[in-house]
N, C-alpha and C positions, 0 to 999 in steps of 0.2 A: 291127390292125383290132378285135380282140376288145374292147379297153376304150376305144378312141378314142371310141366313141359315148357312153360314160359321162362322159367328159371334155368333151364338147361342151356348152356353156352354153345352146344353143338348141334343145334337146330338148323335144318336146311330150308332156307327161304327159297320158294320156287319163283319162276318168272324173273330171272335177273338179266336176260339178254334183251338189250334195248331194241334189237332188230326183229325180235319175235312177238308181235302183238298177240295178246291173249284172245284167240278165236276159240269157239266152242270145241273145234277139233283138237287144238293144241291142249286145252283144259282137259279133255277127255283122255288124251295121251299122258299128260303128267300127273293126274290125280288117280288115286285108287278108285275102283268102281264105286264103292260105298261113298267116298267123299265127293266124287263127281256127282252122284245122285243127290247128295246133301246140297251141293252148289246149285243144282237145277232147282231143287225145292226152295232154296234161299232166294234164287232169282224170281221165281213165281211169287213168293211172299213180298219181295220188293215191288213188284208190279201191282199186286193185289192192293197194297196200302199206298199206291199212287206215287212211289218214289222213283227216281231215275238213277242210273248208274252209268259210269264212264271209266274205263281203264286208260291210265296214263303212265308213262314211265317217268319216274322221279330220279334225277341224277343224284341227289343228296343221299337217298335211301338205296341207290343202285338196284331198283327193282320196280315192277309194275304194281301199281296200287289201283283199287277200285274205289272211286269216290262215290258215295251214295248221297243223293241230294233230293230236297223238296223245293222245287222251284230254284231259287238261288242259295238256299240255305244248306250248308253241309250238314248231314245227319250223322254219317258214320264213314269210316275208312276200312276197307277190306283188304287183306293180304293173304296169300296162299303159302302154306308151309308144307313140309313133308309130313303127312299124317293128320293135318288138321287145317281149318280156316280160322283166321283171327279177325275178328271185327272190334274196331276201336271207336267208341263215342267219347266226347269231351263235354264235360258240364262245368258251369261256373259254381261258386259257392252258393249262390242264390238258387240255382235250379238243382243242385245236388240233393237237397232234402226230399224231393218227390221220389227219388229212385227207391228209398227205402219202403215207400208206401205201395209200390208195385208188387203184384203177385208173380214174383220171378224166383228163380233158384237162389236159395240162401247163400250158397257159395259165391255167386256173382256179387250179391250185396255186401257179403263180409269183405271181399276183396276190394270192393269199391270204397268202402268205409276206410279200409287201411291205406288206399292208394295215396301216394305223395303227388301234390300238385305239380304240374309242369306250367310254370308262370302262374297265370290266374285260372288255369283250366285243370280239372280234375279228370283223369282217364278212367273209363270203364271198359274192360276188355272181356269179350265173349270168345271162348274157344269152342269151335264146332268141330266135332269129330263124327258126328251123325246128326240126324234130323232132330233130335230130342232137344235142342236148345233154340229151335228156330222160333218157337213161340215166345220164348224170352226176348229174342231179337225184335219180334213184331211189337211187343209191349213197350220195350225201351225206345224203339224208333218212333212210335206213336207219341209217346211222351215227349221225346225231343223235338218232334214237329210242332208242339203246341207252345214250346218255350221261346221266349224272346231274347 
């Protein structure tokens, strides 16, 4: 179930209108209530661990993405889909090994181990459908922040 959604070719990416900036009101309108509450909890977690975030429209992906940063370092990317929030982290071969030692969901670890590199980077994806994986986000983000 965890990654079946990611493999489904008929997913609906939200926030594809370049003229509609993602405001709290818009997000509340386009997300189901539970998912909007998850998004608010995620925002709170981002602030608690002293990260910043900024929404930008990316023409190559034809959608708004949220870039999550620590000072100038990109920690993760967030996109909104119909039914879930997708968060992508990218690691190098050198920093990849520490993920396995984190106390996070085994499905995340398993998918990460199987992930094909994109150039020199290895993607790690979290799919949030509810608040239950926000603690995994926190642990991975904190790990990413200390990597060089």
